[in-house]
Backbone as CSV, one residue per row, in Angstrom:
resi,resn,N_x,N_y,N_z,CA_x,CA_y,CA_z,C_x,C_y,C_z
1,MET,-14.941,-106.442,-15.672,-15.451,-105.253,-14.986,-15.055,-103.982,-15.721
2,ARG,-13.783,-103.893,-16.190,-13.368,-102.713,-16.940,-14.192,-102.559,-18.222
3,ALA,-14.544,-103.694,-18.852,-15.365,-103.634,-20.060,-16.733,-103.042,-19.750
4,VAL,-17.274,-103.383,-18.599,-18.568,-102.832,-18.181,-18.463,-101.322,-18.017
5,HIS,-17.383,-100.873,-17.358,-17.188,-99.427,-17.176,-17.030,-98.719,-18.514
6,THR,-16.333,-99.364,-19.474,-16.166,-98.774,-20.796,-17.503,-98.616,-21.498
7,LEU,-18.355,-99.645,-21.385,-19.684,-99.587,-21.989,-20.528,-98.491,-21.352
8,LEU,-20.473,-98.399,-20.036,-21.239,-97.373,-19.331,-20.750,-95.972,-19.707
9,ASP,-19.427,-95.822,-19.874,-18.884,-94.525,-20.279,-19.370,-94.140,-21.666
10,TRP,-19.542,-95.136,-22.540,-20.037,-94.864,-23.892,-21.509,-94.476,-23.852
11,LEU,-22.287,-95.173,-23.028,-23.713,-94.876,-22.913,-23.968,-93.589,-22.139
12,PHE,-23.182,-93.387,-21.087,-23.351,-92.222,-20.212,-21.981,-91.570,-20.021
13,PRO,-21.561,-90.710,-20.938,-20.220,-90.118,-20.867,-19.964,-89.480,-19.501
14,PRO,-18.798,-89.750,-18.927,-18.502,-89.219,-17.596,-18.209,-87.727,-17.632
15,ARG,-18.321,-87.103,-16.480,-17.930,-85.710,-16.311,-16.623,-85.653,-15.539
16,CYS,-15.811,-84.688,-15.886,-14.538,-84.503,-15.194,-14.794,-84.164,-13.733
17,ALA,-14.121,-84.879,-12.845,-14.283,-84.642,-11.415,-13.631,-83.350,-10.970
18,GLY,-12.815,-82.759,-11.839,-12.166,-81.502,-11.500,-12.986,-80.282,-11.871
19,CYS,-13.528,-80.278,-13.093,-14.223,-79.091,-13.593,-15.653,-79.345,-14.034
20,GLY,-16.052,-80.611,-14.159,-17.412,-80.928,-14.571,-17.621,-81.044,-16.061
21,ALA,-16.568,-80.847,-16.851,-16.708,-80.961,-18.303,-17.063,-82.389,-18.711
22,LEU,-17.871,-82.508,-19.744,-18.320,-83.816,-20.200,-17.248,-84.494,-21.040
23,GLY,-17.059,-85.814,-20.819,-16.194,-86.573,-21.706,-15.165,-87.460,-21.056
24,ALA,-14.663,-87.103,-19.868,-13.642,-87.915,-19.209,-13.694,-87.664,-17.708
25,PRO,-13.343,-88.672,-16.904,-13.354,-88.475,-15.446,-12.291,-87.496,-14.961
26,TRP,-11.228,-87.301,-15.748,-10.176,-86.325,-15.445,-9.731,-85.772,-16.793
27,CYS,-10.106,-84.528,-17.088,-9.932,-84.012,-18.441,-8.533,-83.456,-18.672
28,ALA,-8.200,-83.264,-19.942,-6.876,-82.768,-20.320,-6.645,-81.355,-19.814
29,ALA,-7.696,-80.542,-19.777,-7.536,-79.167,-19.305,-7.163,-79.134,-17.828
30,CYS,-7.845,-79.925,-17.017,-7.522,-79.989,-15.594,-6.132,-80.582,-15.384
31,ASP,-5.808,-81.558,-16.176,-4.483,-82.165,-16.080,-3.399,-81.123,-16.363
32,GLY,-3.645,-80.282,-17.347,-2.676,-79.253,-17.685,-2.554,-78.174,-16.626
33,ARG,-3.609,-77.964,-15.854,-3.563,-76.938,-14.807,-3.008,-77.454,-13.485
34,ALA,-2.850,-78.774,-13.352,-2.296,-79.327,-12.115,-0.876,-78.800,-11.921
35,ARG,-0.552,-78.390,-10.712,0.766,-77.822,-10.416,1.712,-78.947,-9.985
36,ARG,2.515,-79.396,-10.927,3.433,-80.501,-10.680,4.508,-80.108,-9.675
37,LEU,4.895,-81.073,-8.853,6.001,-80.886,-7.924,7.294,-81.266,-8.645
38,VAL,8.196,-80.320,-8.761,9.402,-80.518,-9.555,10.641,-80.235,-8.721
39,GLU,11.771,-80.730,-9.197,13.047,-80.483,-8.518,13.364,-78.980,-8.480
40,PRO,14.037,-78.542,-7.405,14.603,-79.364,-6.324,13.566,-79.751,-5.275
41,LEU,13.627,-81.023,-4.872,12.737,-81.572,-3.858,13.569,-82.201,-2.750
42,CYS,12.997,-82.277,-1.558,13.658,-83.011,-0.486,13.813,-84.467,-0.902
43,ALA,15.000,-85.033,-0.745,15.265,-86.412,-1.165,14.421,-87.409,-0.388
44,CYS,14.036,-87.049,0.827,13.242,-87.969,1.641,11.741,-87.774,1.426
45,CYS,11.209,-86.597,1.779,9.753,-86.430,1.792,9.184,-85.796,0.534
46,GLY,10.041,-85.301,-0.365,9.563,-84.760,-1.620,9.020,-83.349,-1.557
47,LEU,9.271,-82.629,-0.476,8.791,-81.265,-0.345,9.629,-80.326,-1.206
48,PRO,9.004,-79.371,-1.913,9.790,-78.416,-2.698,10.742,-77.608,-1.816
49,LEU,11.971,-77.483,-2.284,13.001,-76.769,-1.527,13.751,-75.810,-2.432
50,ALA,14.264,-74.767,-1.834,15.232,-73.951,-2.554,16.527,-74.750,-2.669
51,ALA,17.272,-74.528,-3.710,18.512,-75.274,-3.923,19.430,-75.147,-2.714
52,GLY,19.858,-76.286,-2.191,20.782,-76.317,-1.071,20.139,-76.154,0.292
53,ALA,18.835,-75.944,0.354,18.160,-75.732,1.635,17.924,-77.053,2.349
54,GLN,17.830,-77.003,3.678,17.479,-78.167,4.480,15.961,-78.278,4.562
55,CYS,15.467,-79.495,4.681,14.029,-79.721,4.778,13.610,-79.631,6.243
56,ALA,12.832,-78.613,6.577,12.384,-78.428,7.954,11.442,-79.545,8.384
57,ALA,10.630,-80.059,7.442,9.691,-81.129,7.782,10.433,-82.392,8.213
58,CYS,11.465,-82.767,7.465,12.221,-83.974,7.808,13.022,-83.783,9.102
59,LYS,13.542,-82.585,9.300,14.298,-82.308,10.512,13.414,-82.427,11.742
60,ALA,12.170,-82.011,11.618,11.249,-82.045,12.755,10.639,-83.421,12.982
61,ASN,10.451,-84.181,11.910,9.629,-85.388,12.024,10.379,-86.709,11.920
62,HIS,11.544,-86.758,11.319,12.316,-88.001,11.221,11.464,-89.133,10.655
63,TYR,11.003,-88.962,9.437,10.108,-89.927,8.802,10.722,-91.321,8.744
64,ARG,9.856,-92.328,8.896,10.304,-93.711,8.868,10.320,-94.294,7.453
65,PHE,9.562,-93.727,6.511,9.617,-94.244,5.146,10.952,-93.863,4.517
66,ASP,11.364,-94.637,3.512,12.639,-94.374,2.846,12.579,-93.121,1.986
67,ALA,11.476,-92.934,1.300,11.275,-91.716,0.508,9.809,-91.642,0.124
68,ALA,9.337,-90.415,-0.100,7.955,-90.197,-0.533,7.941,-89.154,-1.640
69,ARG,7.052,-89.338,-2.591,6.871,-88.386,-3.669,5.374,-88.213,-3.950
70,SER,5.018,-87.015,-4.389,3.644,-86.704,-4.770,3.645,-86.126,-6.174
71,TRP,2.550,-86.355,-6.882,2.485,-85.927,-8.279,2.301,-84.420,-8.407
72,ALA,1.383,-83.837,-7.638,1.068,-82.425,-7.810,0.542,-81.833,-6.506
73,VAL,0.357,-80.529,-6.515,-0.111,-79.806,-5.334,-1.607,-80.041,-5.131
74,TYR,-1.995,-80.175,-3.885,-3.398,-80.393,-3.528,-4.139,-79.050,-3.542
75,ASP,-4.552,-78.640,-4.723,-5.354,-77.433,-4.839,-6.103,-77.470,-6.169
76,GLY,-6.947,-76.463,-6.385,-7.658,-76.329,-7.640,-8.484,-77.547,-8.027
77,GLU,-8.424,-77.870,-9.317,-9.231,-78.980,-9.826,-8.795,-80.328,-9.279
78,LEU,-7.512,-80.478,-8.990,-7.055,-81.757,-8.437,-7.644,-81.975,-7.048
79,ARG,-7.722,-80.924,-6.266,-8.361,-81.021,-4.951,-9.817,-81.454,-5.103
80,GLN,-10.536,-80.837,-6.035,-11.928,-81.208,-6.261,-12.059,-82.667,-6.680
81,ALA,-11.146,-83.120,-7.535,-11.204,-84.503,-8.003,-10.975,-85.489,-6.872
82,LEU,-10.008,-85.202,-5.999,-9.718,-86.118,-4.899,-10.824,-86.101,-3.851
83,LEU,-11.430,-84.951,-3.620,-12.592,-84.910,-2.722,-13.738,-85.724,-3.306
84,SER,-13.921,-85.637,-4.618,-14.949,-86.424,-5.286,-14.685,-87.916,-5.147
85,LEU,-13.407,-88.304,-5.258,-13.050,-89.717,-5.157,-13.295,-90.255,-3.748
86,LYS,-13.205,-89.412,-2.740,-13.525,-89.837,-1.374,-15.032,-90.075,-1.204
87,ARG,-15.830,-89.282,-1.914,-17.279,-89.356,-1.734,-17.932,-90.443,-2.565
88,ARG,-17.379,-90.708,-3.739,-18.047,-91.630,-4.662,-17.034,-92.540,-5.330
89,ARG,-17.331,-93.827,-5.319,-16.468,-94.795,-5.997,-16.451,-94.491,-7.486
90,ASN,-15.261,-94.218,-8.029,-15.140,-93.811,-9.428,-13.903,-94.479,-10.016
91,PRO,-14.043,-95.705,-10.513,-12.879,-96.425,-11.045,-12.185,-95.696,-12.191
92,GLY,-12.955,-94.997,-13.027,-12.341,-94.277,-14.130,-11.423,-93.168,-13.653
93,LEU,-11.857,-92.434,-12.641,-11.024,-91.380,-12.069,-9.803,-91.982,-11.379
94,ALA,-10.016,-93.077,-10.654,-8.886,-93.750,-9.994,-7.858,-94.209,-11.021
95,ASP,-8.312,-94.740,-12.151,-7.387,-95.181,-13.199,-6.591,-94.001,-13.754
96,ALA,-7.275,-92.888,-13.996,-6.598,-91.727,-14.570,-5.530,-91.186,-13.632
97,LEU,-5.848,-91.072,-12.344,-4.887,-90.538,-11.387,-3.791,-91.548,-11.066
98,ALA,-4.139,-92.835,-11.073,-3.121,-93.858,-10.866,-2.116,-93.871,-12.002
99,GLY,-2.554,-93.478,-13.197,-1.619,-93.367,-14.305,-0.544,-92.329,-14.037
100,LYS,-0.910,-91.255,-13.345,0.077,-90.246,-12.952,1.066,-90.837,-11.955
101,LEU,0.564,-91.655,-11.042,1.455,-92.303,-10.080,2.376,-93.299,-10.753
102,ALA,1.874,-94.007,-11.758,2.721,-94.968,-12.474,3.885,-94.250,-13.159
103,GLY,3.594,-93.088,-13.752,4.669,-92.317,-14.366,5.662,-91.805,-13.348
104,LEU,5.147,-91.379,-12.191,6.013,-90.895,-11.121,6.894,-92.012,-10.585
105,LEU,6.330,-93.209,-10.446,7.107,-94.356,-9.982,8.236,-94.678,-10.950
106,GLU,7.945,-94.632,-12.223,8.973,-94.911,-13.232,10.107,-93.891,-13.142
107,GLU,9.760,-92.630,-12.885,10.778,-91.585,-12.754,11.711,-91.837,-11.572
108,GLN,11.177,-92.406,-10.494,11.981,-92.588,-9.281,12.961,-93.749,-9.399
109,GLY,12.588,-94.785,-10.138,13.472,-95.941,-10.268,13.557,-96.789,-9.015
110,TRP,12.567,-96.695,-8.141,12.580,-97.504,-6.922,12.370,-98.977,-7.258
111,GLN,13.002,-99.857,-6.496,12.789,-101.297,-6.616,11.635,-101.693,-5.694
112,VAL,10.600,-102.295,-6.259,9.372,-102.574,-5.518,8.944,-104.019,-5.739
113,ASP,8.521,-104.670,-4.659,8.002,-106.034,-4.750,6.479,-106.079,-4.700
114,LEU,5.878,-105.188,-3.936,4.426,-105.205,-3.803,3.906,-103.803,-3.515
115,VAL,2.624,-103.615,-3.801,1.953,-102.344,-3.556,0.969,-102.530,-2.404
116,ALA,1.063,-101.671,-1.409,0.140,-101.667,-0.275,-0.560,-100.314,-0.230
117,THR,-1.611,-100.249,0.547,-2.371,-99.018,0.628,-2.622,-98.634,2.076
118,VAL,-2.726,-97.340,2.326,-3.125,-96.876,3.650,-4.572,-97.308,3.870
119,PRO,-4.859,-98.076,4.924,-6.200,-98.632,5.098,-7.152,-97.684,5.820
120,LEU,-8.432,-97.999,5.750,-9.446,-97.378,6.584,-9.811,-98.347,7.702
121,ASP,-10.233,-97.817,8.849,-10.729,-98.716,9.886,-12.068,-99.305,9.437
122,ARG,-12.480,-100.392,10.085,-13.653,-101.146,9.620,-14.920,-100.305,9.589
123,ALA,-15.112,-99.449,10.593,-16.334,-98.655,10.654,-16.407,-97.669,9.501
124,ARG,-15.305,-96.975,9.231,-15.300,-96.014,8.128,-15.441,-96.716,6.785
125,LEU,-14.796,-97.882,6.648,-14.906,-98.628,5.400,-16.340,-99.090,5.173
126,ALA,-17.015,-99.502,6.252,-18.400,-99.948,6.134,-19.320,-98.787,5.750
127,ARG,-19.067,-97.610,6.323,-19.901,-96.448,6.002,-19.695,-95.996,4.565
128,ARG,-18.439,-95.948,4.127,-18.123,-95.432,2.797,-18.332,-96.482,1.730
129,GLY,-18.043,-97.739,2.048,-18.212,-98.826,1.097,-16.987,-99.104,0.242
130,PHE,-15.983,-98.262,0.317,-14.761,-98.455,-0.448,-13.668,-97.584,0.167
131,ASN,-12.417,-97.892,-0.208,-11.263,-97.105,0.210,-10.657,-96.483,-1.041
132,GLN,-10.706,-95.152,-1.144,-10.227,-94.497,-2.357,-8.737,-94.750,-2.584
133,ALA,-7.970,-94.867,-1.501,-6.545,-95.154,-1.654,-6.328,-96.543,-2.243
134,ALA,-7.196,-97.487,-1.872,-7.084,-98.838,-2.424,-7.417,-98.853,-3.914
135,LEU,-8.377,-98.034,-4.344,-8.684,-97.935,-5.771,-7.452,-97.466,-6.541
136,LEU,-6.771,-96.453,-5.995,-5.559,-95.938,-6.639,-4.453,-96.987,-6.657
137,ALA,-4.267,-97.664,-5.512,-3.191,-98.639,-5.391,-3.399,-99.823,-6.328
138,GLU,-4.629,-100.303,-6.407,-4.908,-101.447,-7.277,-4.682,-101.092,-8.738
139,SER,-5.129,-99.907,-9.129,-4.949,-99.487,-10.510,-3.473,-99.259,-10.828
140,LEU,-2.743,-98.651,-9.897,-1.308,-98.442,-10.092,-0.579,-99.772,-10.240
141,ALA,-0.903,-100.722,-9.373,-0.251,-102.028,-9.435,-0.485,-102.690,-10.795
142,ALA,-1.715,-102.591,-11.296,-2.033,-103.185,-12.595,-1.249,-102.491,-13.708
143,ALA,-1.162,-101.166,-13.646,-0.454,-100.420,-14.679,1.041,-100.688,-14.664
144,ALA,1.593,-100.906,-13.459,3.041,-101.083,-13.321,3.460,-102.553,-13.310
145,GLY,2.507,-103.464,-13.396,2.832,-104.889,-13.377,3.338,-105.370,-12.032
146,LEU,2.783,-104.810,-10.946,3.211,-105.165,-9.599,2.092,-105.880,-8.851
147,ARG,2.447,-106.543,-7.778,1.474,-107.265,-6.963,0.808,-106.319,-5.975
148,PHE,-0.516,-106.254,-6.019,-1.277,-105.463,-5.065,-1.664,-106.355,-3.895
149,THR,-1.326,-105.926,-2.684,-1.576,-106.731,-1.479,-2.449,-105.928,-0.525
150,PRO,-3.776,-105.981,-0.697,-4.654,-105.136,0.114,-4.633,-105.466,1.599
151,GLY,-4.264,-106.708,1.947,-4.251,-107.090,3.356,-2.919,-106.872,4.049
152,ALA,-1.981,-106.234,3.374,-0.662,-106.035,3.977,-0.718,-105.133,5.202
153,LEU,-1.695,-104.240,5.226,-1.778,-103.244,6.291,-3.243,-103.071,6.673
154,VAL,-3.531,-103.087,7.976,-4.898,-102.888,8.457,-4.896,-101.842,9.566
155,GLN,-6.085,-101.307,9.830,-6.264,-100.358,10.925,-7.368,-100.904,11.822
156,PRO,-6.993,-101.671,12.861,-7.996,-102.359,13.683,-8.937,-101.421,14.429
157,GLN,-8.413,-100.297,14.911,-9.214,-99.386,15.712,-9.398,-98.056,14.994
158,ALA,-10.555,-97.463,15.187,-10.838,-96.173,14.573,-9.997,-95.077,15.216
159,ALA,-9.602,-94.105,14.407,-8.924,-92.902,14.884,-9.695,-91.699,14.370
160,ARG,-9.503,-90.575,15.007,-10.170,-89.367,14.537,-9.695,-89.032,13.128
161,PRO,-10.591,-88.539,12.273,-10.162,-88.143,10.927,-9.050,-87.110,10.993
162,GLN,-8.009,-87.321,10.198,-6.845,-86.451,10.249,-7.164,-85.000,9.896
163,HIS,-8.128,-84.780,9.002,-8.407,-83.410,8.564,-9.007,-82.548,9.671
164,GLU,-9.461,-83.188,10.759,-10.047,-82.433,11.873,-8.989,-81.947,12.860
165,LEU,-7.731,-82.347,12.671,-6.708,-82.155,13.694,-5.630,-81.175,13.268
166,SER,-4.949,-80.632,14.262,-3.784,-79.798,14.007,-2.616,-80.689,13.595
167,ALA,-1.533,-80.059,13.133,-0.361,-80.820,12.707,0.169,-81.687,13.850
168,ALA,0.283,-81.129,15.053,0.795,-81.898,16.189,-0.149,-83.024,16.559
169,GLN,-1.446,-82.769,16.505,-2.426,-83.795,16.852,-2.434,-84.940,15.854
170,ARG,-2.151,-84.630,14.594,-2.125,-85.683,13.573,-1.103,-86.764,13.916
171,TRP,0.043,-86.363,14.426,1.089,-87.336,14.757,0.675,-88.203,15.929
172,ARG,0.096,-87.629,16.960,-0.335,-88.420,18.129,-1.512,-89.321,17.775
173,ASN,-2.386,-88.849,16.903,-3.621,-89.550,16.590,-3.385,-90.932,15.991
174,LEU,-2.362,-91.074,15.171,-2.164,-92.319,14.431,-1.055,-93.211,14.978
175,GLN,-0.411,-92.809,16.046,0.671,-93.625,16.597,0.141,-95.007,17.009
176,GLY,0.719,-96.049,16.405,0.338,-97.419,16.734,-1.003,-97.861,16.195
177,SER,-1.594,-97.093,15.271,-2.954,-97.440,14.821,-2.973,-98.440,13.669
178,PHE,-1.838,-98.642,12.981,-1.782,-99.581,11.868,-1.037,-100.852,12.268
179,VAL,-1.444,-101.958,11.672,-0.800,-103.252,11.897,-0.527,-103.888,10.538
180,ALA,0.692,-104.355,10.341,1.064,-104.996,9.079,1.120,-106.512,9.249
181,ASP,0.823,-107.225,8.170,0.857,-108.684,8.151,2.281,-109.144,7.832
182,ARG,2.952,-109.694,8.821,4.346,-110.105,8.654,4.508,-111.131,7.545
183,ARG,3.510,-111.976,7.364,3.589,-113.008,6.328,3.627,-112.392,4.930
184,GLU,3.021,-111.231,4.789,2.965,-110.578,3.486,4.184,-109.705,3.206
185,VAL,4.728,-109.077,4.246,5.713,-108.019,3.994,7.137,-108.341,4.417
186,LEU,7.356,-109.443,5.119,8.703,-109.755,5.603,9.700,-109.814,4.445
187,GLY,10.726,-108.991,4.529,11.796,-108.995,3.537,11.460,-108.366,2.205
188,THR,10.295,-107.732,2.094,9.869,-107.173,0.816,10.150,-105.671,0.721
189,ARG,10.126,-105.180,-0.506,10.258,-103.750,-0.780,8.853,-103.239,-1.124
190,VAL,8.295,-102.451,-0.218,6.886,-102.071,-0.291,6.726,-100.678,-0.885
191,LEU,5.749,-100.541,-1.780,5.313,-99.237,-2.258,3.979,-98.930,-1.590
192,LEU,3.953,-97.896,-0.785,2.773,-97.488,-0.030,2.057,-96.380,-0.788
193,VAL,0.754,-96.520,-0.996,-0.008,-95.573,-1.816,-1.120,-94.934,-0.996
194,ASP,-1.261,-93.613,-1.139,-2.376,-92.876,-0.546,-2.771,-91.763,-1.502
195,ASP,-3.878,-91.096,-1.211,-4.321,-90.034,-2.116,-3.624,-88.709,-1.856
196,ILE,-3.467,-88.322,-0.567,-2.941,-87.004,-0.229,-1.911,-87.131,0.883
197,MET,-0.847,-86.346,0.809,0.107,-86.212,1.897,0.031,-84.784,2.416
198,THR,-0.161,-84.649,3.727,-0.196,-83.319,4.333,1.025,-83.164,5.228
199,THR,0.945,-83.600,6.468,2.123,-83.551,7.335,3.028,-84.762,7.148
200,GLY,2.488,-85.835,6.579,3.237,-87.086,6.467,3.002,-88.022,7.639
201,ALA,2.146,-87.631,8.588,1.912,-88.458,9.774,1.299,-89.813,9.423
202,THR,0.356,-89.820,8.480,-0.293,-91.074,8.100,0.701,-92.025,7.435
203,LEU,1.463,-91.517,6.472,2.451,-92.353,5.797,3.514,-92.839,6.778
204,ASP,3.906,-91.990,7.718,4.912,-92.370,8.698,4.409,-93.508,9.585
205,ALA,3.163,-93.402,10.065,2.603,-94.452,10.917,2.463,-95.763,10.154
206,ALA,2.045,-95.679,8.899,1.919,-96.886,8.081,3.285,-97.498,7.806
207,ALA,4.274,-96.669,7.476,5.625,-97.172,7.220,6.226,-97.809,8.457
208,THR,5.952,-97.227,9.613,6.451,-97.800,10.868,5.919,-99.210,11.067
209,ALA,4.622,-99.394,10.840,4.022,-100.724,10.989,4.619,-101.716,10.004
210,LEU,4.821,-101.299,8.771,5.403,-102.179,7.753,6.831,-102.570,8.115
211,GLN,7.612,-101.617,8.590,8.991,-101.912,8.971,9.053,-102.820,10.190
212,GLU,8.155,-102.608,11.139,8.136,-103.472,12.327,7.752,-104.897,11.974
213,ALA,7.018,-105.062,10.862,6.648,-106.405,10.396,7.717,-107.011,9.493
214,GLY,8.813,-106.285,9.267,9.931,-106.856,8.528,10.109,-106.387,7.111
215,ALA,9.378,-105.333,6.685,9.583,-104.817,5.335,11.014,-104.313,5.183
216,HIS,11.617,-104.615,4.058,13.003,-104.209,3.823,13.109,-102.714,3.538
217,THR,12.235,-102.217,2.662,12.149,-100.785,2.388,10.678,-100.413,2.240
218,VAL,10.388,-99.137,2.501,9.041,-98.603,2.303,9.170,-97.254,1.593
219,HIS,8.704,-97.214,0.357,8.607,-95.966,-0.387,7.127,-95.614,-0.530
220,ALA,6.839,-94.335,-0.666,5.442,-93.905,-0.676,5.164,-92.967,-1.843
221,LEU,3.973,-93.120,-2.423,3.491,-92.229,-3.476,2.099,-91.730,-3.118
222,THR,1.850,-90.450,-3.349,0.502,-89.901,-3.251,0.219,-89.080,-4.500
223,VAL,-1.045,-88.964,-4.821,-1.420,-88.144,-5.965,-1.095,-86.679,-5.691
224,ALA,-1.399,-86.220,-4.473,-1.257,-84.799,-4.178,-0.502,-84.575,-2.876
225,ARG,0.085,-83.386,-2.781,0.776,-82.941,-1.569,0.183,-81.599,-1.158
226,SER,-0.234,-81.510,0.080,-0.783,-80.263,0.595,0.349,-79.354,1.042
227,LEU,0.511,-78.225,0.372,1.479,-77.217,0.782,0.726,-76.202,1.627
228,PHE,0.377,-76.631,2.848,-0.577,-75.898,3.672,-0.073,-74.542,4.135
229,ASP,1.217,-74.283,4.047,1.712,-72.964,4.418,2.134,-72.145,3.193
230,GLY,1.818,-72.659,2.004,2.132,-71.931,0.790,3.604,-71.927,0.420
231,ARG,4.394,-72.777,1.052,5.841,-72.716,0.845,6.255,-73.041,-0.587
232,ARG,7.254,-72.340,-1.036,7.953,-72.568,-2.296,7.029,-72.688,-3.498
233,ALA,6.040,-71.806,-3.564,5.121,-71.832,-4.710,5.865,-71.618,-6.020
234,ASP,7.013,-70.927,-5.965,7.770,-70.666,-7.178,8.480,-71.908,-7.710
235,LEU,8.547,-72.964,-6.897,9.208,-74.197,-7.332,8.194,-75.231,-7.826
236,VAL,6.961,-74.803,-7.967,5.891,-75.701,-8.411,5.391,-75.201,-9.747
237,ARG,5.200,-76.151,-10.669,4.701,-75.723,-11.986,3.347,-76.357,-12.266
């Protein structure tokens, strides 16, 4: 399948999902403009912090995952690329962004047994035809030499789309909405993958389900982090 995509890219060169430039699904210029999340970061949720400051997000939410990290800020060309990935299945773009996650995973040094993904409910998956988070997770697993387990986590019932809700509503909306397969995750160290982290409600609900099914640890990676209140822009490069 990858060979087919390579041939198609040669016949029909892709356009960058960030800026539209011809030649690559994610170009070097857009990559250079992405605002990386750098230390100091919250040890748990990865939010940029002033040195020595407490993380207000963790204090308010008590996240169930062991730690979460994101590659860059959800804005500019990266925002456009991730919106594009939600609308259209683009394995080349997923591979490029998953490469950023693979590098981020290596930096963290987390011990991982399998890669899981935040799922879509059946109705949304049927309408869209694919899960963009699963594309990222599968590509990351291949790049990192890890086992991708798409059935580790499911969402049996539909929930309102998170982007339509306030921060408080996001937490109530997803409570109990995910179910993990105990046979897949019991005693394992899980890496949970999604495209964007905003409040952390989605990752928290997914991590809760994985832990209730017996996962030993749950770490999370996302391509982007939404700094929706503009906090600590000076700590982002």
